[in-house]
C-alpha positions in Angstrom: 17.3 5.5 -71.6 19.6 7.7 -69.5 18.3 6.3 -65.8 18.4 2.7 -64.7 17.7 1.0 -61.3 20.7 0.2 -59.9 21.5 -2.2 -57.1 25.3 -1.6 -55.7 28.2 -0.2 -56.9 31.4 -1.7 -55.7 34.9 -0.1 -56.3 38.1 -2.0 -56.6 36.6 -5.1 -57.6 39.4 -8.0 -58.5 37.0 -10.5 -59.7 34.7 -9.0 -62.3 37.3 -8.9 -65.5 40.8 -7.6 -65.8 42.5 -5.5 -63.1 40.7 -3.2 -60.9 37.5 -2.7 -61.7 34.2 -0.9 -60.7 31.2 -3.0 -61.0 27.6 -1.8 -61.4 24.9 -4.5 -60.0 21.8 -4.0 -62.1 18.4 -4.7 -60.8 16.2 -7.6 -62.7 16.7 -10.9 -63.7 15.1 -13.2 -66.1 16.3 -16.1 -64.2 15.2 -17.6 -61.0 18.3 -19.6 -60.5 18.4 -22.3 -57.3 21.8 -21.0 -56.4 21.1 -17.2 -56.8 23.6 -15.3 -54.5 21.7 -11.8 -55.4 18.1 -12.6 -54.8 17.6 -9.0 -53.9 18.7 -8.2 -57.3 16.0 -10.4 -59.5 13.1 -7.6 -58.8 13.5 -4.8 -61.1 12.0 -2.4 -58.7 13.6 -1.5 -55.5 13.0 -4.0 -53.0 12.4 -3.7 -48.9 14.7 -6.1 -46.7 13.8 -7.2 -43.3 16.5 -8.2 -40.5 14.6 -10.2 -37.9 17.5 -9.9 -35.5 17.3 -6.4 -35.3 13.4 -5.7 -35.6 12.0 -4.9 -32.0 8.3 -5.1 -32.9 7.9 -1.6 -32.0 5.5 -0.9 -35.0 7.0 2.5 -35.8 7.4 1.2 -39.4 3.7 0.5 -39.5 2.7 3.6 -38.5 4.6 5.3 -40.9 4.0 3.6 -44.1 1.2 5.7 -46.1 -0.3 2.6 -47.6 -0.5 0.3 -44.6 2.0 -2.6 -46.1 3.2 -3.4 -42.6 1.8 -5.9 -40.2 3.9 -5.9 -36.9 2.8 -7.8 -34.0 4.6 -8.7 -30.5 5.3 -12.2 -32.0 5.6 -11.1 -35.9 6.4 -8.7 -38.6 5.4 -9.2 -42.0 5.1 -6.7 -45.1 3.1 -6.5 -47.9 6.3 -6.9 -50.5 4.6 -7.3 -54.0 2.7 -4.5 -53.4 5.3 -2.5 -51.8 7.0 0.7 -53.9 10.0 0.8 -51.9 9.1 4.6 -50.9 11.6 4.6 -47.9 9.3 5.8 -45.5 9.5 3.0 -42.9 13.0 2.9 -43.5 13.3 6.1 -41.8 11.4 5.3 -39.1 12.7 2.2 -38.4 15.1 3.2 -34.9 17.1 0.2 -35.0 17.9 -0.3 -38.7 16.1 -3.4 -39.5 14.7 -2.1 -42.8 16.9 -1.5 -45.7 15.5 -0.7 -49.3 18.2 -2.2 -52.1 18.0 -0.5 -55.7 17.7 3.2 -56.5 17.6 5.3 -59.5 20.9 6.5 -61.1 21.9 8.2 -64.4 24.9 7.2 -66.6 26.4 10.4 -65.7 26.2 9.4 -61.9 27.5 6.2 -62.2 29.9 7.4 -65.0 31.5 9.9 -62.0 31.5 6.9 -59.7 33.7 5.0 -62.2 35.9 7.8 -63.1 37.1 8.3 -59.7 39.2 5.0 -60.4 40.5 5.9 -63.7 44.3 5.8 -62.6 43.8 2.1 -61.3 42.3 1.0 -64.6 45.2 2.6 -66.5 47.8 0.7 -64.2 46.1 -2.6 -63.9 44.1 -2.7 -67.2 40.9 -2.7 -65.2 37.9 -0.9 -66.0 33.9 -0.7 -65.8 31.9 -4.4 -65.7 28.0 -4.1 -65.5 26.4 -6.6 -63.7 23.5 -7.8 -62.0 20.6 -9.2 -61.7 21.3 -9.3 -65.5 22.1 -6.1 -67.3 20.2 -7.4 -70.5 17.1 -6.6 -68.4 18.0 -2.9 -68.5 19.5 -3.5 -71.4 18.5 0.4 -73.2 20.6 1.7 -69.6 23.2 -0.9 -70.0 24.0 0.1 -73.9 23.8 3.9 -72.9 26.1 3.2 -69.7 28.9 1.1 -71.9 28.5 3.7 -74.9 29.5 6.5 -72.4 31.9 4.4 -70.6 33.8 4.1 -73.8 33.7 7.4 -74.9 35.4 8.0 -71.5 38.2 5.6 -72.4 37.1 3.1 -70.0 37.6 -0.7 -70.9 34.0 -2.1 -70.4 32.9 -5.6 -69.4 29.8 -7.2 -69.2 28.2 -10.1 -67.2 25.3 -11.6 -68.7 23.3 -14.8 -68.4 22.9 -14.5 -72.2 19.0 -15.0 -71.9 17.9 -12.0 -74.1 17.4 -11.2 -78.1 20.4 -11.5 -80.4 19.6 -8.0 -81.7 20.3 -6.4 -78.3 23.8 -8.1 -78.0 24.4 -7.1 -81.5 23.9 -3.3 -80.5 26.2 -3.8 -77.9 29.1 -5.2 -79.5 30.9 -2.1 -80.4 31.2 -0.7 -76.8 31.8 -4.0 -74.9 35.7 -5.1 -74.8 34.8 -8.4 -72.8 31.6 -10.6 -72.4 31.4 -12.3 -69.0 29.1 -14.8 -70.3 27.4 -17.6 -68.2 27.3 -21.4 -69.1 25.5 -22.8 -66.3 24.1 -26.2 -67.4 24.6 -28.5 -70.7 21.6 -30.6 -70.6 18.6 -28.0 -71.1 15.9 -29.9 -69.4 18.5 -29.6 -66.2 19.1 -25.9 -66.9 15.6 -25.3 -66.9 15.2 -27.3 -63.4 17.7 -24.9 -62.0 17.5 -21.9 -63.8 13.6 -21.6 -64.9 14.7 -21.1 -68.8 16.0 -23.9 -71.0 19.8 -22.9 -72.6 18.6 -22.6 -76.4 18.6 -19.1 -77.2 21.4 -18.8 -74.3 24.2 -21.1 -76.5 22.9 -19.5 -79.8 23.5 -15.9 -78.6 27.2 -17.2 -77.2 27.6 -18.6 -80.5 26.7 -15.4 -82.5 29.0 -13.5 -80.1 31.9 -15.7 -80.8 31.4 -15.5 -84.4 31.0 -11.7 -84.3 34.7 -11.6 -82.6 33.5 -10.6 -79.0 36.0 -11.4 -76.2 34.3 -14.3 -73.9 35.2 -15.4 -70.7 33.1 -18.4 -70.0 31.7 -18.4 -66.6 30.3 -21.5 -65.5 28.4 -21.8 -61.8 28.9 -25.1 -60.3 27.1 -26.4 -56.8 27.7 -30.0 -55.9 24.9 -32.3 -56.5 23.3 -30.3 -58.6 25.1 -29.5 -62.0 28.7 -31.0 -61.4 27.7 -33.7 -63.6 30.0 -35.8 -65.8 28.6 -34.7 -69.0 28.4 -31.0 -67.8 32.1 -31.1 -67.1 33.0 -33.1 -70.5 31.0 -30.2 -72.5 32.9 -27.5 -70.4 36.0 -29.3 -71.5 35.0 -29.0 -75.1 33.9 -25.7 -75.2 37.5 -24.4 -76.6 37.5 -26.3 -79.5 33.8 -25.5 -80.2 34.5 -21.7 -79.6 38.0 -21.7 -80.0 38.6 -17.9 -79.6 37.2 -17.9 -75.6 39.6 -16.3 -73.7 39.2 -18.6 -70.6 36.9 -20.4 -68.5 36.1 -20.3 -64.9 34.1 -22.2 -62.6 32.2 -20.4 -60.0 31.7 -22.0 -57.0 28.7 -22.1 -54.8 28.5 -20.3 -51.8 25.2 -19.9 -49.3 25.6 -16.1 -48.6 22.4 -15.5 -50.6 20.4 -17.4 -48.4 20.6 -14.8 -45.6 19.7 -12.3 -48.2 16.7 -14.4 -49.4 15.3 -14.7 -45.9 15.7 -10.8 -45.1 14.2 -10.2 -48.9 11.3 -12.5 -48.3 11.8 -14.9 -50.9 12.3 -18.6 -50.6 15.5 -20.1 -49.9 15.8 -22.8 -52.8 19.2 -24.1 -51.8 20.4 -24.7 -48.4 23.7 -26.5 -48.7 27.4 -25.9 -47.5 29.3 -23.6 -49.3 31.9 -25.3 -51.8 35.0 -26.0 -49.4 38.5 -26.8 -50.9 38.0 -30.3 -51.0 35.1 -30.0 -53.6 37.0 -27.6 -55.8 40.1 -30.0 -55.8 37.6 -32.4 -56.8 36.2 -30.4 -59.6 39.9 -29.5 -60.5 41.2 -33.5 -60.9 37.8 -33.8 -63.3 38.4 -31.1 -65.5 42.1 -31.7 -65.7 41.2 -35.5 -66.9 39.1 -33.7 -69.8 42.4 -31.8 -70.4 40.8 -28.7 -69.5 42.6 -26.2 -67.7 39.9 -23.9 -66.0 40.0 -21.3 -63.3 38.1 -22.3 -60.0 36.9 -19.6 -57.7 
């Protein structure tokens, strides 16, 4: 699988693994996390975003759309998003930049060429390529091909994953991945299902499998006040180094609400509308983890 659907590529990233990195965000995700900050990444296909603040309701997009997916009046602008293929005709016709397509087809070679622009940074800082999402395992054959090509080019490869995929797909990736940034979203499986749409059984099984196989793993724990910052979850996070003694570290990924505006533009419901985590809340979490003897990084 040489071609995948890419949401975006960020160069000079400092938060997706060691050193300076190029992070490739792939489309598609099997979860529906209430705190998702990339809602436009959930669908596997390209999606159309509308910025209502820029829309003047001129109707040029409706005239340009070959399928009649835009309905524009003086007071409203609706889009048949499920049917929309993301052809981009409306985007080209919009005079104010109110419309945007997120997601495009790219080849392994195109992504690798972009990553290799920063090869000197990788060598100087211990950085490399991070494959993120969405969820990379939704396009796992493309993820595998990209990881293989990057390793062949001498690039350090990290994959950020929610852990929800068949175990044999992770086994196929093992020889080509230097670091797994593995999400641990909640300890309680029923609560995990309420917050993400799925229970955590397979996710924890894959974490145990990767650890037993000798994979380098950093545990990433998304945290939202009042949702999963519970005593049982903090205790379980603190116990992870004993359960998996070869973990490289634990990171708490604090909730921020920047995804809500993107959700509105994407046409999906905003499921969590609370303030971005402030310094006082982060200190509270730090104190509670310290009490359990857990020295986690809180981002």
